[in-house]
VOGU-3710 file (C-alpha; in Angstrom, 3 decimals, decimal comma):
1> meggnspnlq> 30,261/65,702/-75,293  28,645/62,188/-75,626  31,824/60,560/-74,458  32,157/62,904/-71,381  28,718/62,203/-70,616  29,044/58,329/-70,525  31,299/58,123/-67,274  28,563/60,426/-65,528  25,859/58,300/-66,500  27,829/55,129/-65,029
11> lqqlplatpa> 28,519/57,084/-61,865  24,618/57,735/-61,382  23,832/53,833/-61,905  26,262/52,721/-59,073  24,363/53,655/-56,359  21,122/52,255/-57,681  23,114/48,771/-57,942  24,644/48,392/-54,691  21,440/48,376/-52,581  19,825/45,812/-54,420
21> vsvqphtdsf> 23,011/43,396/-53,780  23,383/44,293/-49,927  19,702/42,946/-49,711  20,606/39,345/-50,669  17,364/37,778/-50,261  18,597/34,196/-51,511  21,221/34,248/-48,860  18,517/34,975/-46,008  16,318/32,243/-47,061  19,458/29,832/-47,282
31> sykenligal> 20,441/31,013/-44,027  16,697/29,993/-42,528  17,565/26,728/-44,608  20,497/26,116/-42,820  18,774/26,706/-39,186  16,031/24,332/-40,347  18,661/21,728/-41,246  20,705/22,031/-38,250  17,688/21,851/-35,660  16,248/18,769/-37,630
41> laifghlvis> 19,773/17,300/-37,067  19,924/17,976/-33,516  16,211/16,845/-32,774  17,162/13,441/-34,627  20,191/13,070/-32,708  18,879/13,424/-29,333  15,836/11,244/-30,166  18,447/8,613/-31,262  20,528/9,024/-28,121  17,423/8,710/-26,020
51> ialnlqkysh> 16,555/5,470/-27,735  20,321/4,132/-27,446  20,557/4,691/-23,904  16,997/3,003/-22,988  17,997/0,004/-25,454  21,420/-0,416/-23,319  19,391/0,097/-20,047  16,865/-2,747/-21,346  19,739/-5,020/-22,125  21,310/-4,667/-18,521
61> irlagskdpr> 18,037/-5,304/-16,695  17,437/-8,378/-19,134  20,445/-10,155/-18,141  19,799/-9,402/-14,527  16,525/-10,410/-14,330  17,751/-13,929/-15,998  20,001/-16,766/-15,813  21,845/-15,903/-18,772  25,672/-15,681/-17,872  26,626/-13,827/-21,104
71> ayfktktwwc> 28,259/-10,321/-20,210  26,158/-7,420/-21,554  28,757/-6,471/-24,369  28,026/-10,000/-25,947  24,414/-9,146/-26,470  22,631/-7,968/-29,782  20,818/-5,187/-27,607  23,613/-3,707/-26,351  25,750/-3,211/-29,208  22,609/-1,900/-31,361
81> glfllvlgel> 22,199/0,544/-28,551  25,734/1,562/-28,890  25,487/1,852/-32,551  22,373/4,469/-32,144  24,606/5,938/-29,684  27,408/6,793/-32,153  24,493/7,716/-34,878  22,903/10,022/-32,750  26,144/12,036/-31,284  27,183/12,390/-34,720
91> gvfssyafap> 24,045/13,758/-35,691  24,105/16,404/-32,973  27,721/17,002/-33,770  27,056/18,134/-37,295  24,221/20,079/-36,317  26,367/22,845/-34,867  28,301/23,232/-38,181  24,773/24,265/-39,718  22,791/26,284/-37,089  24,194/29,063/-34,476
101> lslivplsav> 25,133/27,473/-31,004  22,341/29,414/-29,141  19,851/27,439/-31,355  21,301/24,173/-30,813  21,999/23,792/-27,314  18,387/24,292/-25,797  17,274/21,513/-28,445  18,392/18,718/-25,793  15,076/18,998/-24,356  14,034/16,852/-26,725
111> sviasaiigi> 16,238/13,860/-25,020  14,381/14,374/-21,910  11,070/14,450/-23,563  11,524/11,090/-25,521  12,789/9,461/-22,184  9,789/10,313/-20,665  7,640/8,827/-23,242  9,716/5,894/-23,648  9,411/5,339/-19,751  5,698/5,490/-20,076
121> ifikekwkpk> 5,112/3,322/-22,878  7,496/0,648/-21,616  5,977/0,682/-18,095  5,684/-2,511/-16,521  3,013/-1,667/-13,560  -1,003/-2,449/-13,799  -2,768/0,841/-13,817  -6,176/2,193/-14,230  -7,075/4,720/-16,690  -7,525/7,669/-13,706
131> dflrryvlsf> -4,748/6,448/-11,717  -2,459/6,756/-14,841  -3,611/10,560/-15,825  -3,301/11,394/-11,815  0,072/10,050/-11,674  1,634/11,179/-15,000  -0,303/14,561/-15,516  2,990/16,476/-14,819  4,876/14,513/-17,485  1,922/15,213/-20,162
141> vgcglaivgt> 2,063/18,741/-19,062  5,891/19,187/-19,007  5,972/17,221/-22,382  3,586/19,817/-23,891  5,367/23,009/-22,729  8,819/21,533/-23,950  7,418/20,911/-27,290  5,862/24,335/-27,348  9,152/25,905/-26,118  11,056/23,780/-28,837
151> yllitfgpns> 8,906/25,438/-31,630  9,484/28,839/-30,236  13,314/28,372/-30,155  13,157/26,946/-33,570  11,025/29,582/-35,142  12,589/32,803/-33,409  16,348/31,325/-32,855  18,989/33,608/-33,961  19,895/33,823/-37,982  23,546/34,485/-37,929
161> hekmtgenit> 25,601/32,423/-39,946  29,565/32,657/-40,637  32,145/30,382/-42,298  34,036/28,592/-39,682  37,201/29,262/-41,295  40,605/29,498/-39,355  40,785/33,523/-39,455  37,260/33,964/-38,466  37,467/31,636/-35,386  40,938/33,376/-34,500
171> rhlvswpfll> 39,596/36,778/-34,864  36,467/35,804/-32,433  38,923/34,164/-30,096  40,955/37,229/-29,651  37,990/39,306/-29,452  37,790/41,546/-26,137  34,056/40,376/-25,247  35,251/36,730/-25,583  38,276/37,576/-23,714  36,601/39,560/-20,753
181> ymlveiiifc> 33,985/36,634/-20,685  36,544/33,961/-20,276  38,105/35,931/-17,482  35,086/35,992/-15,437  34,232/32,510/-16,151  37,704/31,275/-15,166  37,183/33,330/-11,681  33,919/32,142/-11,141  35,157/28,343/-11,973  37,859/28,711/-9,713
191> lllyfykekn> 36,183/30,220/-7,116  33,783/27,203/-7,256  36,350/24,323/-7,394  37,753/26,125/-4,036  34,689/25,591/-2,247  33,952/22,374/-3,404  37,395/20,905/-3,044  38,721/22,528/-0,015  35,378/23,418/1,995  33,308/20,263/1,084
201> anyivvilll> 30,637/22,527/-0,569  28,927/19,228/-2,167  26,006/21,391/-3,096  24,280/20,221/-6,411  24,249/23,715/-7,752  27,853/23,938/-7,193  28,634/20,947/-8,792  26,560/21,457/-11,891  27,736/24,874/-12,332  31,000/23,444/-12,593
211> vallgsmtvv> 29,547/21,142/-15,446  27,828/23,903/-16,903  30,983/26,380/-17,037  32,973/23,245/-18,761  30,031/22,558/-20,948  29,979/26,278/-22,244  33,574/26,012/-23,655  32,865/22,285/-24,964  30,213/23,429/-27,198  32,122/26,549/-28,327
221> tvkavagmiv> 35,098/24,090/-29,294  32,503/21,767/-30,877  31,100/24,167/-33,205  34,462/25,368/-34,342  35,783/21,846/-34,940  32,366/20,517/-36,852  32,223/23,894/-38,814  36,032/23,546/-39,741  35,452/20,121/-41,125  32,475/20,915/-42,869
231> vsiegnlqld> 34,438/23,825/-44,550  37,165/21,490/-45,430  34,869/19,053/-46,959  33,478/21,917/-49,320  36,555/22,509/-50,832  38,563/25,366/-48,577  40,962/23,043/-46,268  41,031/24,394/-43,027  42,786/21,258/-41,131  46,145/22,884/-41,849
241> ypifyimlvc> 45,274/25,571/-39,111  46,897/25,485/-35,603  43,383/26,803/-34,386  41,848/23,743/-35,473  44,037/21,301/-33,056  43,667/23,805/-30,362  40,030/23,479/-30,351  40,173/19,942/-30,679  42,347/19,333/-27,559  39,830/21,771/-25,824
251> miataifqat> 37,003/20,081/-26,673  38,483/16,540/-25,699  39,710/17,934/-22,182  36,629/19,771/-21,492  34,240/17,094/-22,095  36,221/14,454/-19,908  36,402/16,897/-16,704  32,640/17,577/-17,498  31,846/13,904/-17,428  33,957/13,297/-14,129
261> flaqasqlyd> 31,981/16,128/-12,338  28,836/14,744/-13,590  29,658/11,425/-12,344  30,401/12,602/-9,016  27,144/14,511/-9,094  25,346/11,232/-9,668  26,675/9,647/-6,796  25,470/12,259/-4,264  21,986/13,497/-5,749  19,452/11,889/-7,687
271> ssqiasigyi> 19,251/11,746/-11,396  15,874/13,838/-12,021  17,506/16,739/-10,104  20,356/16,595/-12,209  18,551/16,179/-15,521  16,323/19,421/-14,683  18,818/21,675/-12,701  21,918/20,567/-15,287  19,613/21,285/-18,052  18,719/25,004/-17,155
281> lsttvaitag> 22,558/25,935/-16,149  24,028/24,396/-19,143  21,692/26,104/-21,517  22,119/29,456/-19,562  25,576/29,405/-19,666  26,004/28,145/-23,467  23,809/30,853/-24,788  25,791/33,263/-23,140  28,969/31,840/-24,492  27,520/31,601/-27,976
291> atfyldftge> 26,384/35,023/-27,851  29,796/36,067/-26,612  32,018/34,259/-28,796  29,835/33,700/-32,326  27,734/36,899/-31,652  24,519/34,613/-32,457  22,220/37,538/-31,548  23,940/40,293/-33,539  21,474/42,100/-36,081  18,220/40,545/-34,289
301> dvlhicmfal> 15,226/42,652/-33,219  14,067/42,995/-29,736  10,870/40,688/-30,649  12,914/38,023/-31,891  15,157/37,887/-29,031  12,165/38,235/-26,104  10,285/35,099/-27,766  13,608/32,997/-28,059  13,880/33,910/-24,096  10,245/32,908/-23,707
311> gcliaflgvf> 10,765/29,600/-25,593  13,888/28,836/-23,184  12,059/29,399/-20,199  8,631/27,526/-21,453  11,309/24,637/-22,048  13,003/24,702/-18,909  9,557/24,724/-16,714  8,707/21,560/-19,044  11,673/19,774/-18,376  11,220/20,358/-14,620
321> litrnrkksv> 7,834/19,133/-14,657  9,299/15,822/-16,459  11,540/15,040/-13,951  9,917/16,178/-10,931  7,486/13,195/-11,587  10,437/10,588/-11,803  10,880/8,261/-8,765  13,607/8,890/-6,556  15,622/6,105/-4,987  15,031/5,280/-1,488
331> pfepyismda> 18,422/5,555/0,685  19,585/2,595/2,211  18,439/2,456/5,771  20,039/0,053/8,241  17,378/-2,281/10,015  17,722/-5,628/12,115  15,073/-8,538/11,338  13,291/-10,412/14,323  15,168/-13,597/13,332  18,560/-12,542/12,817
341> mpgmqnmhdk> 20,494/-11,005/15,897  23,790/-9,530/15,575  26,484/-11,895/16,308  24,324/-15,088/16,236  24,351/-17,660/13,362  20,990/-19,471/12,267  20,070/-22,257/10,156  19,594/-20,134/7,359  22,822/-18,208/7,039  25,044/-21,173/6,202
351> giavqpdlka> 27,908/-19,847/8,017  27,519/-16,352/6,321  27,149/-13,479/8,640  23,229/-12,786/8,455  23,627/-8,852/8,748  27,136/-7,211/8,103  28,632/-5,121/10,539  27,998/-1,607/9,873  29,920/1,862/10,574  30,081/3,431/13,489
361> sfsygalenn> 27,664/6,114/12,179  24,800/3,550/12,210  23,352/1,887/15,393  20,392/-0,611/15,893  17,114/0,328/16,922  15,338/3,649/16,695  17,929/5,693/18,448  21,379/5,914/17,620  23,257/6,800/20,712  21,496/6,613/23,946
371> dnmpeiytpa> 24,212/6,750/26,197  24,048/10,488/26,794  20,263/10,580/27,026  18,348/11,728/30,275  17,225/8,985/32,444  13,475/10,168/31,858  13,954/8,976/28,271  15,494/5,790/28,785  13,322/2,394/28,288  12,320/0,616/31,287
381> tlpivqeqhg> 14,158/-2,293/31,987  12,170/-5,977/32,386  14,443/-8,181/34,729  12,887/-11,498/34,777  12,003/-12,755/38,524  11,881/-16,382/39,517  8,450/-17,936/40,219  8,050/-18,136/43,833  5,342/-20,576/45,437  3,698/-18,952/48,574
391> skgvsappyr> 1,854/-20,715/51,265  -1,670/-19,903/49,511  -0,411/-21,815/46,525  -0,365/-18,415/44,236  2,105/-17,815/41,864  4,122/-14,462/41,169  3,854/-12,944/38,258  6,902/-14,096/35,989  8,152/-10,371/35,619  7,688/-6,937/37,318
401> vlehskke> 8,335/-3,565/35,885  10,871/-1,286/37,729  9,561/2,177/37,300  11,921/5,143/36,977  11,695/7,919/39,244  11,437/11,286/37,191  14,054/13,621/37,892  13,616/17,548/37,364
//
């Protein structure tokens, strides 16, 4: 009897032990720790990238304003900026291996905040405190909102973690939600590319949507490559899986095409518009791709998802206010000076044309083409009249205005 009761006793104790293992409090706390590590790496990377880009810009400006004949790549400042740029990119790259994709992507607002603060600190203009506050009030408000949004993103970000092994990535790649998402994204990308190339739809939203769609695939592949490298370093080799090299090639290709479209957008539009609109579109599309491919929000409650969305909206508004306060470049407007007439040389030009020949779309003066203008709008002619001496010794005026008759 005692021997027969012992198996029953063991069967009764199994259900009691199973729920205790499924809770896994240590794993949950460790997952939040991974989120914090990934967020800190991303913030550090974006801060360093912002400092690096400003250092390189400072080296170019310093060489342009001096008589130093050296090239920019021969200065220590530029090389220091390049080293910091590589260090920051490595920090952002490694952050994708620890935290979910939907948490890391919105943290790129840190680079916008850092650039705004660095620009205000190293400004070269003289200003009064009242003028400074009035001029940069939008930047201060935008920085505050972006910081609040970043805090909400880190606090209420998704907490899904999965080992980036070759099997898991392959399973996500052939899942029907991601295949459906890829089909929709390819259709939208082809339509936008057709309108951009064939219909000359050079709108900023069209170009930056192309960048955002490519960028979503870039961050998806970056997380896969970074995660597989980290798993390989831990001892489980993943570099012998073909999916690793497929993701690596896709990452490089999409990054190159993304940079190409960004370069075309920078030639047509202001950098502040590209920064704000590009951040909003790229973040939205990347979060959608992460939620579809890696299932970042699986198991999250409605409160966390709503607070995360609120953090994104606040960060969007902050970036928009920061970039709105930047100075816009003044486009070139052809003009003619009073001492430089077209086709005439003077003592200051030393044999070089004072004003270069412009295209046919430009013309001198306020009106571009007044050949077809009505006679009522044409300027009055001032023909010179020779001075005549009358019998009374009164001289005539040196010129006479010929009035035009108004035709109805």
